[in-house]
C-alpha positions as CSV (number, residue, x, y, z in Angstrom):
1,M,22.7,52.9,52.8
2,S,19.1,52.2,53.9
3,S,18.5,49.8,56.7
4,P,17.1,46.3,55.8
5,R,13.4,45.8,55.7
6,S,12.0,44.5,59.0
7,I,9.7,41.6,58.3
8,A,7.6,39.6,60.8
9,V,6.6,36.0,60.0
10,I,3.8,34.8,62.2
11,G,3.7,31.0,62.4
12,G,6.5,28.4,62.5
13,G,5.1,25.8,60.2
14,P,6.6,24.9,56.8
15,A,5.1,27.9,55.0
16,G,6.3,30.3,57.7
17,L,9.8,28.8,58.0
18,R,10.2,28.8,54.2
19,A,9.0,32.5,54.0
20,A,11.5,33.4,56.7
21,E,14.3,31.7,54.9
22,V,13.7,33.3,51.5
23,A,13.1,36.8,53.0
24,A,16.3,36.5,55.0
25,E,18.3,35.4,52.0
26,A,17.0,38.5,50.2
27,G,18.6,40.7,52.9
28,A,15.6,41.4,55.1
29,Q,15.7,41.5,58.9
30,V,13.3,38.6,59.8
31,T,11.6,37.9,63.1
32,L,9.6,34.7,63.3
33,Y,6.9,34.6,66.0
34,E,5.5,31.3,67.1
35,A,2.8,30.7,69.7
36,K,4.2,27.3,70.8
37,R,7.5,26.6,72.6
38,S,9.1,25.4,69.4
39,V,8.7,25.7,65.6
40,G,7.8,23.0,63.1
41,R,5.4,21.0,65.3
42,K,2.9,20.2,62.5
43,F,5.9,19.4,60.2
44,L,7.0,16.8,62.8
45,V,3.5,15.4,63.2
46,A,3.2,15.0,59.4
47,G,6.4,13.1,59.4
48,K,5.5,10.6,62.1
49,S,4.8,7.8,59.7
50,G,7.3,9.0,57.1
51,L,7.7,12.6,55.9
52,N,5.9,12.7,52.5
53,L,7.7,15.9,51.3
54,T,6.2,16.2,47.8
55,N,5.1,14.0,44.9
56,G,7.0,13.0,41.8
57,V,4.2,13.3,39.2
58,S,5.1,15.6,36.4
59,F,3.7,19.0,35.6
60,P,1.1,19.9,34.5
61,E,-0.5,16.8,36.0
62,F,0.8,17.9,39.4
63,L,-1.3,21.1,39.2
64,E,-4.5,19.1,38.7
65,Y,-4.4,17.9,42.3
66,Y,-5.3,21.3,43.7
67,D,-8.9,22.4,44.3
68,G,-10.7,25.5,45.4
69,P,-13.0,28.2,44.3
70,D,-11.6,29.9,41.2
71,L,-7.9,29.3,42.0
72,P,-6.1,32.3,40.4
73,P,-3.1,32.0,38.0
74,F,-0.7,33.4,40.6
75,F,-1.4,30.4,42.9
76,Y,-0.4,28.0,40.0
77,N,2.6,30.3,39.2
78,A,3.8,29.9,42.7
79,L,3.7,26.1,42.4
80,K,5.6,26.3,39.1
81,A,8.2,28.7,40.5
82,F,9.0,26.3,43.4
83,D,8.0,22.9,42.1
84,N,8.6,19.4,43.3
85,T,12.0,19.3,41.7
86,A,13.0,22.6,43.4
87,L,11.8,21.2,46.7
88,R,13.9,18.1,46.4
89,A,16.9,20.3,45.5
90,W,16.3,22.4,48.5
91,A,16.3,19.4,50.8
92,S,19.5,18.2,49.1
93,E,21.2,21.5,49.9
94,L,20.4,20.9,53.5
95,G,22.2,17.5,53.2
96,I,18.9,15.6,53.1
97,E,18.6,13.3,50.1
98,T,15.2,12.2,48.9
99,Y,13.8,9.3,46.9
100,E,10.6,8.7,44.9
101,A,8.6,5.6,46.0
102,S,6.6,3.5,43.6
103,S,3.5,5.5,44.5
104,S,5.2,8.7,43.3
105,K,5.4,10.0,46.8
106,V,8.7,11.6,47.7
107,F,10.4,11.0,51.1
108,P,13.7,11.9,52.7
109,V,16.1,8.9,52.9
110,G,15.4,7.6,56.4
111,M,11.8,8.9,56.2
112,K,12.2,11.2,59.3
113,A,11.2,14.9,59.6
114,A,13.4,15.7,62.6
115,P,16.8,15.7,60.9
116,L,15.5,17.9,58.1
117,L,13.9,20.3,60.5
118,R,17.0,20.5,62.7
119,R,19.2,21.4,59.7
120,W,16.6,23.9,58.4
121,I,16.5,25.7,61.8
122,E,20.3,25.8,61.8
123,K,20.3,27.4,58.4
124,L,17.7,30.0,59.5
125,R,19.9,30.9,62.5
126,R,22.9,31.4,60.3
127,L,20.7,33.8,58.2
128,S,20.1,35.7,61.5
129,V,16.4,34.9,61.7
130,D,15.2,35.9,65.2
131,F,13.0,33.2,66.7
132,Q,10.5,34.5,69.2
133,V,8.6,31.5,70.6
134,R,5.7,31.5,73.0
135,H,4.6,34.8,71.3
136,R,0.9,34.5,70.4
137,L,-0.6,37.1,68.0
138,T,-3.7,38.8,69.4
139,A,-4.3,41.7,67.0
140,I,-3.0,43.6,64.0
141,A,-3.1,47.3,63.5
142,T,-2.4,48.6,60.0
143,G,-0.7,51.7,58.7
144,D,2.6,52.7,57.2
145,E,4.1,50.2,59.6
146,I,2.2,47.1,60.9
147,T,1.8,47.0,64.7
148,L,1.4,43.5,66.1
149,S,-0.2,42.9,69.5
150,L,1.3,39.8,71.1
151,E,1.0,37.8,74.3
152,L,4.0,36.3,76.0
153,D,3.3,34.1,79.0
154,G,0.3,36.2,79.8
155,A,1.9,39.6,79.3
156,A,0.9,41.9,76.5
157,L,3.4,43.5,74.2
158,T,3.6,45.3,70.8
159,R,6.0,45.1,67.9
160,K,6.3,47.2,64.7
161,H,7.4,45.8,61.3
162,D,7.6,47.1,57.8
163,A,5.8,44.0,56.5
164,V,4.1,41.0,58.0
165,I,3.8,37.4,56.6
166,L,0.9,35.5,58.1
167,A,1.4,31.7,58.0
168,L,-0.9,30.6,60.7
169,G,-2.2,27.4,59.1
170,G,-5.8,26.2,58.8
171,A,-7.7,24.6,61.7
172,S,-6.6,20.9,61.6
173,W,-4.3,19.5,64.3
174,P,-5.0,22.4,66.7
175,T,-2.6,21.0,69.3
176,T,0.3,22.0,67.0
177,G,-0.9,25.6,66.9
178,S,-3.1,25.8,63.8
179,N,-6.4,26.4,65.5
180,G,-8.0,28.8,63.0
181,K,-8.5,31.6,65.6
182,W,-7.0,34.1,63.2
183,V,-10.3,34.0,61.2
184,A,-12.0,36.5,63.6
185,M,-8.9,38.7,63.6
186,L,-8.9,39.1,59.8
187,E,-12.6,39.4,59.6
188,S,-12.4,42.4,61.9
189,L,-10.1,44.0,59.3
190,G,-12.9,43.5,56.7
191,I,-11.3,40.5,55.0
192,S,-13.7,37.9,53.4
193,I,-13.0,34.4,54.5
194,S,-14.6,31.1,53.3
195,P,-15.4,29.0,56.4
196,L,-12.8,26.5,57.4
197,A,-13.9,22.9,56.9
198,S,-12.5,19.5,57.4
199,A,-10.5,18.1,54.4
200,N,-8.7,14.9,53.8
201,C,-10.9,13.3,56.5
202,G,-13.4,10.5,57.0
203,W,-17.1,10.9,56.6
204,E,-19.8,9.8,59.0
205,T,-22.9,7.8,58.3
206,D,-25.5,6.1,60.5
207,W,-24.6,2.5,60.1
208,P,-27.1,-0.1,61.4
209,K,-25.9,-1.8,64.6
210,E,-26.1,-5.2,62.8
211,L,-23.8,-3.9,60.0
212,L,-21.1,-2.7,62.5
213,D,-21.4,-6.0,64.4
214,E,-20.4,-7.8,61.2
215,A,-18.0,-5.4,59.5
216,E,-16.5,-2.7,61.8
217,G,-12.8,-2.3,60.9
218,L,-13.1,-4.3,57.7
219,P,-11.8,-3.0,54.4
220,L,-13.7,-2.5,51.1
221,K,-11.0,-3.2,48.5
222,N,-10.6,-2.7,44.7
223,M,-13.7,-0.5,44.3
224,L,-14.6,2.5,42.2
225,V,-16.0,5.3,44.4
226,S,-18.1,8.0,42.8
227,C,-19.5,11.4,43.8
228,G,-21.3,13.1,40.9
229,D,-18.9,13.1,38.0
230,A,-15.8,12.6,40.2
231,Q,-14.4,9.1,40.6
232,R,-11.6,7.5,42.6
233,Q,-10.4,3.9,42.9
234,G,-9.0,2.5,46.0
235,E,-9.8,1.1,49.5
236,L,-12.1,2.3,52.2
237,V,-12.4,1.0,55.8
238,I,-15.7,0.7,57.7
239,T,-15.4,2.5,61.0
240,R,-17.9,2.8,63.9
241,Y,-18.8,6.3,62.7
242,G,-18.6,5.9,58.9
243,L,-15.8,5.5,56.3
244,E,-12.1,6.3,56.1
245,G,-9.7,6.0,53.2
246,G,-8.0,7.7,50.3
247,P,-10.9,7.7,47.8
248,I,-13.3,9.5,50.2
249,Y,-10.5,12.0,51.2
250,R,-10.0,12.8,47.5
251,L,-13.8,13.2,46.9
252,G,-14.3,15.6,49.9
253,P,-14.7,18.7,47.7
254,A,-17.4,17.1,45.6
255,I,-19.2,15.6,48.7
256,R,-19.3,18.9,50.4
257,Q,-21.1,20.5,47.4
258,Q,-24.0,18.0,47.7
259,A,-27.3,19.0,49.3
260,A,-27.7,15.4,50.5
261,P,-24.1,14.1,50.8
262,H,-23.5,10.5,49.6
263,I,-21.1,8.4,47.6
264,T,-21.8,5.5,45.2
265,L,-19.7,2.3,45.3
266,D,-19.0,0.1,42.3
267,L,-18.0,-3.0,44.3
268,K,-17.1,-5.0,41.1
269,P,-15.7,-2.4,38.6
270,T,-14.2,-5.0,36.3
271,F,-17.6,-6.6,35.6
272,T,-20.7,-5.3,33.9
273,T,-24.2,-5.8,35.4
274,E,-24.9,-8.3,32.7
275,Q,-21.7,-10.3,33.4
276,L,-22.6,-10.5,37.1
277,V,-26.1,-11.7,36.3
278,K,-24.8,-14.4,34.0
279,K,-22.6,-15.7,36.8
280,M,-25.8,-16.2,38.8
281,E,-27.8,-18.0,36.2
282,S,-28.5,-21.1,38.1
283,A,-29.1,-19.4,41.5
284,K,-32.8,-19.4,42.6
285,R,-32.5,-18.3,46.2
286,D,-30.0,-17.0,48.8
287,F,-28.6,-14.5,46.3
288,L,-26.2,-12.9,48.8
289,K,-24.8,-16.2,49.8
290,E,-24.4,-17.2,46.2
291,A,-22.8,-13.8,45.3
292,K,-20.2,-14.3,48.1
293,Q,-18.9,-17.4,46.2
294,R,-19.6,-16.5,42.6
295,W,-18.7,-12.8,42.7
296,K,-16.2,-13.2,45.4
297,L,-17.7,-10.4,47.5
298,S,-15.9,-9.4,50.7
299,P,-17.5,-9.7,54.1
300,A,-17.6,-5.9,54.3
301,A,-19.3,-5.6,51.0
302,L,-21.8,-8.3,51.9
303,A,-22.6,-6.5,55.2
304,I,-23.4,-3.2,53.4
305,L,-25.5,-4.9,50.8
306,K,-27.4,-6.9,53.4
307,H,-28.1,-4.3,56.0
308,L,-28.4,-1.2,53.8
309,H,-30.1,-2.5,50.7
310,G,-31.3,-6.0,51.2
311,P,-33.0,-8.4,51.0
312,F,-32.7,-9.2,47.3
313,E,-35.3,-11.2,45.4
314,D,-33.3,-11.7,42.2
315,A,-29.8,-11.7,40.8
316,E,-30.4,-8.6,38.6
317,S,-31.4,-6.3,41.5
318,L,-28.4,-7.5,43.5
319,A,-26.1,-6.9,40.6
320,Q,-27.4,-3.4,40.0
321,C,-26.8,-2.6,43.7
322,V,-23.3,-4.0,43.5
323,K,-22.6,-1.7,40.6
324,H,-24.3,1.3,42.1
325,C,-24.3,0.9,45.9
326,R,-25.4,4.3,47.4
327,I,-23.9,5.2,50.8
328,P,-25.6,8.2,52.5
329,L,-23.3,10.4,54.5
330,T,-24.1,12.8,57.3
331,R,-21.1,15.0,58.0
332,P,-17.3,15.0,57.8
333,R,-15.3,14.1,60.8
334,P,-14.5,17.0,63.1
335,I,-11.9,19.5,61.8
336,E,-9.7,18.7,64.8
337,E,-9.2,15.2,63.4
338,A,-8.8,16.2,59.8
339,I,-5.4,16.0,58.0
340,S,-6.0,19.4,56.5
341,S,-8.7,22.1,56.2
342,A,-10.4,23.7,53.3
343,G,-11.6,27.3,53.2
344,G,-9.6,30.4,54.1
345,V,-9.0,33.9,52.9
346,Q,-10.8,34.4,49.6
347,W,-8.7,35.0,46.5
348,P,-10.3,38.3,45.5
349,E,-8.9,39.8,48.7
350,L,-5.3,39.2,47.4
351,N,-2.9,40.8,45.0
352,S,-0.9,38.6,42.7
353,N,2.0,38.7,45.2
354,F,-0.2,37.2,47.9
355,S,-0.5,40.5,49.8
356,L,-3.9,41.9,50.9
357,K,-5.3,44.4,48.6
358,A,-6.6,46.4,51.6
359,Q,-3.1,46.3,53.2
360,P,-0.3,45.6,50.7
361,N,2.4,45.0,53.4
362,I,0.5,42.0,54.9
363,F,1.1,38.7,53.0
364,L,-0.5,35.3,53.4
365,A,0.8,31.8,52.8
366,G,-0.1,28.2,53.3
367,E,-3.4,26.8,54.5
368,M,-4.7,30.3,55.5
369,L,-5.6,30.6,51.8
370,D,-8.7,29.1,50.1
371,W,-7.2,26.0,48.4
372,E,-7.1,22.3,49.2
373,A,-5.2,19.3,48.0
374,P,-5.0,15.6,48.7
375,T,-2.4,13.8,50.8
376,G,0.5,12.4,49.0
377,G,2.9,15.4,49.2
378,F,0.7,18.0,47.6
379,L,-0.2,19.8,50.9
380,L,3.4,20.4,51.9
381,Q,4.4,21.3,48.3
382,A,1.9,24.2,48.3
383,A,3.0,25.3,51.8
384,F,6.6,25.5,50.6
385,A,5.6,27.2,47.3
386,T,3.4,29.9,48.7
387,G,6.0,30.4,51.5
388,T,8.6,30.9,48.8
389,A,6.4,33.4,46.9
390,V,5.7,35.6,50.0
391,G,9.3,35.4,51.1
392,R,10.4,36.9,47.8
393,A,7.6,39.5,47.7
394,A,7.6,40.9,51.3
395,P,11.1,42.5,51.1
396,M,9.8,44.6,48.2
397,A,6.6,45.7,49.9
398,P,5.8,49.4,49.8
């Protein structure tokens, strides 16, 4: 009988751990290398306020939450092959039950990431996955076998494997290990990579000091936020540097495509311009003061209207601004602060099994690939799904 395939998994995040699990279940001899002293650090950080494991929306709506340049069919096939139902069943097999909240977000009962991670690692050890922590990848040499150059506590070493799964993450939360330093390594192999960029993050704008004095930390509620043809409803918060909140996170891909980044706020989406003007028929002066009462504008909305677009000489110009309030943006928040990152290895570099066309025994999973998704469980779902796909494919590599 031939000996089992030797597979290296680089990266101990959810994509890497899932790839190691699936490959080991297929009979491969799996070694998992992690630069930090323990695996699952980003998984634990993601679960600090409650581990949002996936989302309960039904397919195909689920697939509409993913964005990226020309996402290929095999990316969607991976999501379908290990979908939100399969992920919940997987957690249940580990003894972790889940529930779907009213927001459609799916959480473990108890909300915590640590119990799930602990049972997951126990399962991997039963599958004889060899954990090699504090091993930092420094280079890859290709050939019939893959030679990995690693660093362990300052000492250099090499390891050879039949196939390698790279699951090194993007560049957000670098303290957990996903620092994006792999980009230069793959570019040296001739691999095309879209620049890593902040995703699911706040955006900066140059607020006037007077606006911040009145409104820093205040919410803008019940709005419609637009960027080009894309629209999102929800709440934003005025910060010292700009805006934070779900709608601007979701609109990130559209904002990044603009030559002059900006968003437009409809501060009263349930009223037309004409209806707002009619409510002000008897007002002859102090239009902002009157709008506070008659239109029930929030202090945050009033501050933006006053200091970005005021003064207003009539009710109609104020109503038009309330319906189409333009907010110029300068840049996204630094990638180190972002929840996730966009960009990554470009899809034309990959075969349909997530291996590199230039080196078919190197596979990629998770945020290293050029896709993005909003918060709400979609990020973890894609990490698990692509990890599952490469875990199935790597044992069959040439």
